[in-house]
N, CA, C, O and CB atoms as a CASP TS submission, in Angstrom:
PFRMAT TS
TARGET T0000
AUTHOR 0000-0000-0000
METHOD Language model
MODEL 1
PARENT N/A
ATOM      1  N   MET     1       9.148  13.471 -64.039  1.00  0.00           N
ATOM      2  CA  MET     1       9.509  13.975 -62.734  1.00  0.00           C
ATOM      3  C   MET     1       9.166  15.466 -62.661  1.00  0.00           C
ATOM      4  O   MET     1       9.382  16.207 -63.620  1.00  0.00           O
ATOM      5  CB  MET     1      11.012  13.731 -62.447  1.00  0.00           C
ATOM      6  N   LYS     2       8.636  15.893 -61.526  1.00  0.00           N
ATOM      7  CA  LYS     2       8.269  17.296 -61.356  1.00  0.00           C
ATOM      8  C   LYS     2       9.314  18.015 -60.521  1.00  0.00           C
ATOM      9  O   LYS     2       9.860  17.467 -59.563  1.00  0.00           O
ATOM     10  CB  LYS     2       6.884  17.423 -60.703  1.00  0.00           C
ATOM     11  N   GLU     3       9.575  19.250 -60.908  1.00  0.00           N
ATOM     12  CA  GLU     3      10.442  20.135 -60.129  1.00  0.00           C
ATOM     13  C   GLU     3       9.533  21.173 -59.475  1.00  0.00           C
ATOM     14  O   GLU     3       8.658  21.743 -60.125  1.00  0.00           O
ATOM     15  CB  GLU     3      11.560  20.819 -61.034  1.00  0.00           C
ATOM     16  N   TYR     4       9.752  21.410 -58.182  1.00  0.00           N
ATOM     17  CA  TYR     4       8.911  22.347 -57.439  1.00  0.00           C
ATOM     18  C   TYR     4       9.714  23.556 -57.006  1.00  0.00           C
ATOM     19  O   TYR     4      10.926  23.486 -56.806  1.00  0.00           O
ATOM     20  CB  TYR     4       8.285  21.665 -56.219  1.00  0.00           C
ATOM     21  N   LYS     5       8.997  24.683 -56.865  1.00  0.00           N
ATOM     22  CA  LYS     5       9.625  25.913 -56.407  1.00  0.00           C
ATOM     23  C   LYS     5       8.627  26.651 -55.522  1.00  0.00           C
ATOM     24  O   LYS     5       7.465  26.817 -55.892  1.00  0.00           O
ATOM     25  CB  LYS     5      10.084  26.801 -57.609  1.00  0.00           C
ATOM     26  N   LEU     6       9.086  27.093 -54.353  1.00  0.00           N
ATOM     27  CA  LEU     6       8.261  27.867 -53.430  1.00  0.00           C
ATOM     28  C   LEU     6       8.754  29.314 -53.485  1.00  0.00           C
ATOM     29  O   LEU     6       9.938  29.576 -53.275  1.00  0.00           O
ATOM     30  CB  LEU     6       8.330  27.287 -51.958  1.00  0.00           C
ATOM     31  N   VAL     7       7.846  30.253 -53.767  1.00  0.00           N
ATOM     32  CA  VAL     7       8.224  31.634 -54.047  1.00  0.00           C
ATOM     33  C   VAL     7       7.387  32.606 -53.206  1.00  0.00           C
ATOM     34  O   VAL     7       6.169  32.460 -53.101  1.00  0.00           O
ATOM     35  CB  VAL     7       8.056  31.942 -55.548  1.00  0.00           C
ATOM     36  N   TYR     8       8.065  33.605 -52.606  1.00  0.00           N
ATOM     37  CA  TYR     8       7.322  34.709 -51.985  1.00  0.00           C
ATOM     38  C   TYR     8       6.741  35.552 -53.104  1.00  0.00           C
ATOM     39  O   TYR     8       7.474  36.018 -53.976  1.00  0.00           O
ATOM     40  CB  TYR     8       8.241  35.575 -51.036  1.00  0.00           C
ATOM     41  N   LEU     9       5.437  35.752 -53.088  1.00  0.00           N
ATOM     42  CA  LEU     9       4.770  36.476 -54.160  1.00  0.00           C
ATOM     43  C   LEU     9       4.671  37.974 -53.903  1.00  0.00           C
ATOM     44  O   LEU     9       4.479  38.748 -54.841  1.00  0.00           O
ATOM     45  CB  LEU     9       3.401  35.917 -54.367  1.00  0.00           C
ATOM     46  N   ASN    10       4.797  38.384 -52.676  1.00  0.00           N
ATOM     47  CA  ASN    10       4.704  39.817 -52.362  1.00  0.00           C
ATOM     48  C   ASN    10       5.823  40.195 -51.397  1.00  0.00           C
ATOM     49  O   ASN    10       5.620  40.295 -50.186  1.00  0.00           O
ATOM     50  CB  ASN    10       3.310  40.169 -51.751  1.00  0.00           C
ATOM     51  N   LYS    11       7.001  40.401 -51.965  1.00  0.00           N
ATOM     52  CA  LYS    11       8.151  40.762 -51.142  1.00  0.00           C
ATOM     53  C   LYS    11       8.044  42.215 -50.686  1.00  0.00           C
ATOM     54  O   LYS    11       7.534  43.067 -51.414  1.00  0.00           O
ATOM     55  CB  LYS    11       9.464  40.538 -51.918  1.00  0.00           C
ATOM     56  N   GLY    12       8.520  42.484 -49.496  1.00  0.00           N
ATOM     57  CA  GLY    12       8.509  43.842 -48.982  1.00  0.00           C
ATOM     58  C   GLY    12       7.178  44.211 -48.372  1.00  0.00           C
ATOM     59  O   GLY    12       6.171  43.536 -48.585  1.00  0.00           O
ATOM     60  N   LEU    13       7.181  45.279 -47.619  1.00  0.00           N
ATOM     61  CA  LEU    13       5.980  45.751 -46.935  1.00  0.00           C
ATOM     62  C   LEU    13       5.249  46.768 -47.794  1.00  0.00           C
ATOM     63  O   LEU    13       5.830  47.768 -48.217  1.00  0.00           O
ATOM     64  CB  LEU    13       6.336  46.361 -45.571  1.00  0.00           C
ATOM     65  N   LYS    14       3.978  46.512 -48.050  1.00  0.00           N
ATOM     66  CA  LYS    14       3.148  47.420 -48.844  1.00  0.00           C
ATOM     67  C   LYS    14       2.152  48.114 -47.924  1.00  0.00           C
ATOM     68  O   LYS    14       1.849  47.635 -46.831  1.00  0.00           O
ATOM     69  CB  LYS    14       2.408  46.654 -49.983  1.00  0.00           C
ATOM     70  N   ILE    15       1.661  49.227 -48.382  1.00  0.00           N
ATOM     71  CA  ILE    15       0.710  49.992 -47.583  1.00  0.00           C
ATOM     72  C   ILE    15      -0.696  49.404 -47.671  1.00  0.00           C
ATOM     73  O   ILE    15      -1.479  49.519 -46.728  1.00  0.00           O
ATOM     74  CB  ILE    15       0.696  51.449 -48.033  1.00  0.00           C
ATOM     75  N   SER    16      -1.013  48.780 -48.794  1.00  0.00           N
ATOM     76  CA  SER    16      -2.369  48.249 -48.940  1.00  0.00           C
ATOM     77  C   SER    16      -2.344  46.801 -49.420  1.00  0.00           C
ATOM     78  O   SER    16      -1.396  46.354 -50.064  1.00  0.00           O
ATOM     79  CB  SER    16      -3.179  49.112 -49.916  1.00  0.00           C
ATOM     80  N   ARG    17      -3.388  46.102 -49.095  1.00  0.00           N
ATOM     81  CA  ARG    17      -3.536  44.706 -49.541  1.00  0.00           C
ATOM     82  C   ARG    17      -3.663  44.658 -51.063  1.00  0.00           C
ATOM     83  O   ARG    17      -3.235  43.695 -51.699  1.00  0.00           O
ATOM     84  CB  ARG    17      -4.777  44.036 -48.872  1.00  0.00           C
ATOM     85  N   GLU    18      -4.252  45.702 -51.637  1.00  0.00           N
ATOM     86  CA  GLU    18      -4.402  45.769 -53.086  1.00  0.00           C
ATOM     87  C   GLU    18      -3.031  45.754 -53.773  1.00  0.00           C
ATOM     88  O   GLU    18      -2.851  45.069 -54.779  1.00  0.00           O
ATOM     89  CB  GLU    18      -5.188  47.033 -53.484  1.00  0.00           C
ATOM     90  N   LYS    19      -2.076  46.499 -53.239  1.00  0.00           N
ATOM     91  CA  LYS    19      -0.719  46.524 -53.799  1.00  0.00           C
ATOM     92  C   LYS    19      -0.055  45.155 -53.659  1.00  0.00           C
ATOM     93  O   LYS    19       0.644  44.706 -54.568  1.00  0.00           O
ATOM     94  CB  LYS    19       0.138  47.607 -53.100  1.00  0.00           C
ATOM     95  N   ASP    20      -0.273  44.487 -52.513  1.00  0.00           N
ATOM     96  CA  ASP    20       0.262  43.142 -52.318  1.00  0.00           C
ATOM     97  C   ASP    20      -0.275  42.186 -53.381  1.00  0.00           C
ATOM     98  O   ASP    20       0.478  41.395 -53.949  1.00  0.00           O
ATOM     99  CB  ASP    20      -0.086  42.623 -50.913  1.00  0.00           C
ATOM    100  N   LEU    21      -1.567  42.261 -53.644  1.00  0.00           N
ATOM    101  CA  LEU    21      -2.185  41.368 -54.617  1.00  0.00           C
ATOM    102  C   LEU    21      -1.715  41.680 -56.035  1.00  0.00           C
ATOM    103  O   LEU    21      -1.544  40.766 -56.842  1.00  0.00           O
ATOM    104  CB  LEU    21      -3.705  41.470 -54.535  1.00  0.00           C
ATOM    105  N   GLU    22      -1.506  42.957 -56.347  1.00  0.00           N
ATOM    106  CA  GLU    22      -0.976  43.339 -57.659  1.00  0.00           C
ATOM    107  C   GLU    22       0.410  42.745 -57.862  1.00  0.00           C
ATOM    108  O   GLU    22       0.706  42.187 -58.919  1.00  0.00           O
ATOM    109  CB  GLU    22      -0.925  44.874 -57.803  1.00  0.00           C
ATOM    110  N   GLN    23       1.262  42.866 -56.842  1.00  0.00           N
ATOM    111  CA  GLN    23       2.611  42.338 -56.943  1.00  0.00           C
ATOM    112  C   GLN    23       2.579  40.815 -57.059  1.00  0.00           C
ATOM    113  O   GLN    23       3.349  40.238 -57.827  1.00  0.00           O
ATOM    114  CB  GLN    23       3.449  42.769 -55.729  1.00  0.00           C
ATOM    115  N   ALA    24       1.712  40.172 -56.317  1.00  0.00           N
ATOM    116  CA  ALA    24       1.586  38.714 -56.389  1.00  0.00           C
ATOM    117  C   ALA    24       1.171  38.286 -57.793  1.00  0.00           C
ATOM    118  O   ALA    24       1.705  37.316 -58.331  1.00  0.00           O
ATOM    119  CB  ALA    24       0.565  38.204 -55.348  1.00  0.00           C
ATOM    120  N   GLN    25       0.228  39.001 -58.382  1.00  0.00           N
ATOM    121  CA  GLN    25      -0.227  38.668 -59.728  1.00  0.00           C
ATOM    122  C   GLN    25       0.909  38.827 -60.739  1.00  0.00           C
ATOM    123  O   GLN    25       1.053  37.998 -61.638  1.00  0.00           O
ATOM    124  CB  GLN    25      -1.419  39.553 -60.124  1.00  0.00           C
ATOM    125  N   GLU    26       1.710  39.873 -60.603  1.00  0.00           N
ATOM    126  CA  GLU    26       2.848  40.080 -61.498  1.00  0.00           C
ATOM    127  C   GLU    26       3.863  38.942 -61.371  1.00  0.00           C
ATOM    128  O   GLU    26       4.381  38.448 -62.373  1.00  0.00           O
ATOM    129  CB  GLU    26       3.524  41.426 -61.197  1.00  0.00           C
ATOM    130  N   MET    27       4.142  38.533 -60.133  1.00  0.00           N
ATOM    131  CA  MET    27       5.098  37.447 -59.913  1.00  0.00           C
ATOM    132  C   MET    27       4.574  36.134 -60.509  1.00  0.00           C
ATOM    133  O   MET    27       5.331  35.384 -61.125  1.00  0.00           O
ATOM    134  CB  MET    27       5.379  37.275 -58.401  1.00  0.00           C
ATOM    135  N   ILE    28       3.297  35.864 -60.326  1.00  0.00           N
ATOM    136  CA  ILE    28       2.702  34.649 -60.888  1.00  0.00           C
ATOM    137  C   ILE    28       2.848  34.659 -62.409  1.00  0.00           C
ATOM    138  O   ILE    28       3.246  33.657 -63.004  1.00  0.00           O
ATOM    139  CB  ILE    28       1.204  34.530 -60.485  1.00  0.00           C
ATOM    140  N   ASN    29       2.530  35.778 -63.027  1.00  0.00           N
ATOM    141  CA  ASN    29       2.628  35.884 -64.487  1.00  0.00           C
ATOM    142  C   ASN    29       4.061  35.679 -64.971  1.00  0.00           C
ATOM    143  O   ASN    29       4.274  35.059 -66.013  1.00  0.00           O
ATOM    144  CB  ASN    29       2.114  37.246 -64.955  1.00  0.00           C
ATOM    145  N   GLU    30       5.049  36.192 -64.229  1.00  0.00           N
ATOM    146  CA  GLU    30       6.453  36.016 -64.605  1.00  0.00           C
ATOM    147  C   GLU    30       6.841  34.537 -64.594  1.00  0.00           C
ATOM    148  O   GLU    30       7.462  34.050 -65.538  1.00  0.00           O
ATOM    149  CB  GLU    30       7.367  36.811 -63.655  1.00  0.00           C
ATOM    150  N   TYR    31       6.476  33.826 -63.528  1.00  0.00           N
ATOM    151  CA  TYR    31       6.834  32.416 -63.432  1.00  0.00           C
ATOM    152  C   TYR    31       6.104  31.570 -64.466  1.00  0.00           C
ATOM    153  O   TYR    31       6.679  30.629 -65.012  1.00  0.00           O
ATOM    154  CB  TYR    31       6.536  31.896 -62.041  1.00  0.00           C
ATOM    155  N   VAL    32       4.854  31.892 -64.738  1.00  0.00           N
ATOM    156  CA  VAL    32       4.089  31.163 -65.757  1.00  0.00           C
ATOM    157  C   VAL    32       4.725  31.382 -67.135  1.00  0.00           C
ATOM    158  O   VAL    32       4.796  30.454 -67.940  1.00  0.00           O
ATOM    159  CB  VAL    32       2.594  31.622 -65.764  1.00  0.00           C
ATOM    160  N   ALA    33       5.180  32.588 -67.400  1.00  0.00           N
ATOM    161  CA  ALA    33       5.842  32.881 -68.667  1.00  0.00           C
ATOM    162  C   ALA    33       7.140  32.089 -68.822  1.00  0.00           C
ATOM    163  O   ALA    33       7.572  31.820 -69.943  1.00  0.00           O
ATOM    164  CB  ALA    33       6.127  34.375 -68.775  1.00  0.00           C
ATOM    165  N   GLU    34       7.761  31.717 -67.707  1.00  0.00           N
ATOM    166  CA  GLU    34       9.000  30.928 -67.730  1.00  0.00           C
ATOM    167  C   GLU    34       8.726  29.426 -67.798  1.00  0.00           C
ATOM    168  O   GLU    34       9.664  28.629 -67.761  1.00  0.00           O
ATOM    169  CB  GLU    34       9.840  31.239 -66.497  1.00  0.00           C
ATOM    170  N   GLY    35       7.466  29.032 -67.895  1.00  0.00           N
ATOM    171  CA  GLY    35       7.125  27.622 -68.030  1.00  0.00           C
ATOM    172  C   GLY    35       6.683  26.931 -66.746  1.00  0.00           C
ATOM    173  O   GLY    35       6.408  25.731 -66.756  1.00  0.00           O
ATOM    174  N   TRP    36       6.611  27.666 -65.649  1.00  0.00           N
ATOM    175  CA  TRP    36       6.155  27.096 -64.377  1.00  0.00           C
ATOM    176  C   TRP    36       4.635  27.113 -64.342  1.00  0.00           C
ATOM    177  O   TRP    36       4.003  27.970 -64.960  1.00  0.00           O
ATOM    178  CB  TRP    36       6.743  27.879 -63.164  1.00  0.00           C
ATOM    179  N   GLU    37       4.054  26.172 -63.623  1.00  0.00           N
ATOM    180  CA  GLU    37       2.606  26.139 -63.414  1.00  0.00           C
ATOM    181  C   GLU    37       2.325  26.360 -61.939  1.00  0.00           C
ATOM    182  O   GLU    37       2.960  25.757 -61.073  1.00  0.00           O
ATOM    183  CB  GLU    37       1.990  24.791 -63.901  1.00  0.00           C
ATOM    184  N   LEU    38       1.369  27.227 -61.668  1.00  0.00           N
ATOM    185  CA  LEU    38       0.988  27.508 -60.289  1.00  0.00           C
ATOM    186  C   LEU    38       0.146  26.358 -59.763  1.00  0.00           C
ATOM    187  O   LEU    38      -0.889  26.027 -60.342  1.00  0.00           O
ATOM    188  CB  LEU    38       0.216  28.851 -60.183  1.00  0.00           C
ATOM    189  N   GLN    39       0.583  25.754 -58.675  1.00  0.00           N
ATOM    190  CA  GLN    39      -0.189  24.672 -58.068  1.00  0.00           C
ATOM    191  C   GLN    39      -1.056  25.194 -56.937  1.00  0.00           C
ATOM    192  O   GLN    39      -2.209  24.787 -56.797  1.00  0.00           O
ATOM    193  CB  GLN    39       0.739  23.573 -57.553  1.00  0.00           C
ATOM    194  N   GLN    40      -0.502  26.103 -56.120  1.00  0.00           N
ATOM    195  CA  GLN    40      -1.242  26.561 -54.947  1.00  0.00           C
ATOM    196  C   GLN    40      -0.683  27.887 -54.452  1.00  0.00           C
ATOM    197  O   GLN    40       0.511  28.157 -54.583  1.00  0.00           O
ATOM    198  CB  GLN    40      -1.191  25.510 -53.827  1.00  0.00           C
ATOM    199  N   ILE    41      -1.553  28.706 -53.885  1.00  0.00           N
ATOM    200  CA  ILE    41      -1.141  29.919 -53.182  1.00  0.00           C
ATOM    201  C   ILE    41      -1.391  29.675 -51.704  1.00  0.00           C
ATOM    202  O   ILE    41      -2.469  29.231 -51.308  1.00  0.00           O
ATOM    203  CB  ILE    41      -1.917  31.198 -53.700  1.00  0.00           C
ATOM    204  N   VAL    42      -0.379  29.971 -50.891  1.00  0.00           N
ATOM    205  CA  VAL    42      -0.450  29.723 -49.457  1.00  0.00           C
ATOM    206  C   VAL    42      -0.285  31.044 -48.731  1.00  0.00           C
ATOM    207  O   VAL    42       0.615  31.822 -49.047  1.00  0.00           O
ATOM    208  CB  VAL    42       0.629  28.700 -49.003  1.00  0.00           C
ATOM    209  N   SER    43      -1.139  31.299 -47.770  1.00  0.00           N
ATOM    210  CA  SER    43      -1.020  32.476 -46.925  1.00  0.00           C
ATOM    211  C   SER    43      -0.711  32.002 -45.512  1.00  0.00           C
ATOM    212  O   SER    43      -1.625  31.691 -44.749  1.00  0.00           O
ATOM    213  CB  SER    43      -2.321  33.347 -46.965  1.00  0.00           C
ATOM    214  N   PRO    44       0.569  31.945 -45.156  1.00  0.00           N
ATOM    215  CA  PRO    44       0.912  31.461 -43.812  1.00  0.00           C
ATOM    216  C   PRO    44       0.341  32.372 -42.729  1.00  0.00           C
ATOM    217  O   PRO    44       0.122  33.562 -42.960  1.00  0.00           O
ATOM    218  CB  PRO    44       2.434  31.357 -43.656  1.00  0.00           C
ATOM    219  N   SER    45       0.109  31.825 -41.584  1.00  0.00           N
ATOM    220  CA  SER    45      -0.455  32.613 -40.492  1.00  0.00           C
ATOM    221  C   SER    45       0.670  33.326 -39.729  1.00  0.00           C
ATOM    222  O   SER    45       0.857  33.123 -38.529  1.00  0.00           O
ATOM    223  CB  SER    45      -1.282  31.707 -39.532  1.00  0.00           C
ATOM    224  N   ASP    46       1.400  34.151 -40.450  1.00  0.00           N
ATOM    225  CA  ASP    46       2.510  34.875 -39.827  1.00  0.00           C
ATOM    226  C   ASP    46       2.138  36.315 -39.485  1.00  0.00           C
ATOM    227  O   ASP    46       2.964  37.078 -38.986  1.00  0.00           O
ATOM    228  CB  ASP    46       3.719  34.863 -40.746  1.00  0.00           C
ATOM    229  N   MET    47       0.877  36.677 -39.761  1.00  0.00           N
ATOM    230  CA  MET    47       0.335  37.998 -39.416  1.00  0.00           C
ATOM    231  C   MET    47       1.005  39.153 -40.155  1.00  0.00           C
ATOM    232  O   MET    47       0.791  40.309 -39.790  1.00  0.00           O
ATOM    233  CB  MET    47       0.465  38.221 -37.941  1.00  0.00           C
ATOM    234  N   ILE    48       1.817  38.875 -41.192  1.00  0.00           N
ATOM    235  CA  ILE    48       2.412  39.971 -41.964  1.00  0.00           C
ATOM    236  C   ILE    48       1.861  40.016 -43.381  1.00  0.00           C
ATOM    237  O   ILE    48       2.251  40.874 -44.172  1.00  0.00           O
ATOM    238  CB  ILE    48       3.931  39.830 -42.005  1.00  0.00           C
ATOM    239  N   GLY    49       0.964  39.105 -43.703  1.00  0.00           N
ATOM    240  CA  GLY    49       0.313  39.143 -45.003  1.00  0.00           C
ATOM    241  C   GLY    49       1.108  38.548 -46.138  1.00  0.00           C
ATOM    242  O   GLY    49       0.812  38.822 -47.302  1.00  0.00           O
ATOM    243  N   ALA    50       2.110  37.742 -45.838  1.00  0.00           N
ATOM    244  CA  ALA    50       2.913  37.132 -46.889  1.00  0.00           C
ATOM    245  C   ALA    50       2.071  36.151 -47.696  1.00  0.00           C
ATOM    246  O   ALA    50       1.198  35.470 -47.159  1.00  0.00           O
ATOM    247  CB  ALA    50       4.138  36.423 -46.290  1.00  0.00           C
ATOM    248  N   LEU    51       2.348  36.093 -48.980  1.00  0.00           N
ATOM    249  CA  LEU    51       1.730  35.115 -49.860  1.00  0.00           C
ATOM    250  C   LEU    51       2.832  34.288 -50.498  1.00  0.00           C
ATOM    251  O   LEU    51       3.805  34.834 -51.018  1.00  0.00           O
ATOM    252  CB  LEU    51       0.844  35.803 -50.941  1.00  0.00           C
ATOM    253  N   LEU    52       2.682  32.979 -50.458  1.00  0.00           N
ATOM    254  CA  LEU    52       3.649  32.074 -51.068  1.00  0.00           C
ATOM    255  C   LEU    52       2.979  31.358 -52.225  1.00  0.00           C
ATOM    256  O   LEU    52       1.811  30.979 -52.143  1.00  0.00           O
ATOM    257  CB  LEU    52       4.205  31.057 -50.033  1.00  0.00           C
ATOM    258  N   GLY    53       3.719  31.180 -53.290  1.00  0.00           N
ATOM    259  CA  GLY    53       3.213  30.426 -54.427  1.00  0.00           C
ATOM    260  C   GLY    53       4.004  29.148 -54.582  1.00  0.00           C
ATOM    261  O   GLY    53       5.234  29.161 -54.535  1.00  0.00           O
ATOM    262  N   LEU    54       3.308  28.050 -54.767  1.00  0.00           N
ATOM    263  CA  LEU    54       3.941  26.771 -55.028  1.00  0.00           C
ATOM    264  C   LEU    54       3.799  26.497 -56.518  1.00  0.00           C
ATOM    265  O   LEU    54       2.694  26.321 -57.031  1.00  0.00           O
ATOM    266  CB  LEU    54       3.309  25.622 -54.164  1.00  0.00           C
ATOM    267  N   PHE    55       4.936  26.463 -57.202  1.00  0.00           N
ATOM    268  CA  PHE    55       4.964  26.263 -58.648  1.00  0.00           C
ATOM    269  C   PHE    55       5.628  24.922 -58.955  1.00  0.00           C
ATOM    270  O   PHE    55       6.408  24.408 -58.153  1.00  0.00           O
ATOM    271  CB  PHE    55       5.716  27.429 -59.360  1.00  0.00           C
ATOM    272  N   TYR    56       5.315  24.370 -60.109  1.00  0.00           N
ATOM    273  CA  TYR    56       5.988  23.152 -60.561  1.00  0.00           C
ATOM    274  C   TYR    56       6.116  23.171 -62.073  1.00  0.00           C
ATOM    275  O   TYR    56       5.394  23.885 -62.768  1.00  0.00           O
ATOM    276  CB  TYR    56       5.223  21.892 -60.100  1.00  0.00           C
ATOM    277  N   LYS    57       7.055  22.367 -62.567  1.00  0.00           N
ATOM    278  CA  LYS    57       7.129  22.095 -64.007  1.00  0.00           C
ATOM    279  C   LYS    57       7.701  20.713 -64.198  1.00  0.00           C
ATOM    280  O   LYS    57       8.464  20.208 -63.374  1.00  0.00           O
ATOM    281  CB  LYS    57       7.990  23.159 -64.752  1.00  0.00           C
ATOM    282  N   GLU    58       7.316  20.118 -65.298  1.00  0.00           N
ATOM    283  CA  GLU    58       7.775  18.776 -65.633  1.00  0.00           C
ATOM    284  C   GLU    58       9.187  18.839 -66.166  1.00  0.00           C
ATOM    285  O   GLU    58       9.547  19.749 -66.912  1.00  0.00           O
ATOM    286  CB  GLU    58       6.844  18.113 -66.656  1.00  0.00           C
ATOM    287  N   LYS    59       9.982  17.860 -65.773  1.00  0.00           N
ATOM    288  CA  LYS    59      11.363  17.763 -66.284  1.00  0.00           C
ATOM    289  C   LYS    59      11.433  16.635 -67.278  1.00  0.00           C
ATOM    290  O   LYS    59      12.498  16.369 -67.836  1.00  0.00           O
ATOM    291  CB  LYS    59      12.390  17.537 -65.132  1.00  0.00           C
TER
END
């Protein structure tokens, strides 16, 4: 059975897209270190630049 988790990868407002991507990469690495696997990155069309990560791990 798989457990899923949806996570905001870039919380807060950043001045540049580069900073958003850096924060997203750090968050991905943290979850992977905890045993989660990244399945997909989603960028909703909310016009604020949010990035969501869909993670899963086997139970």
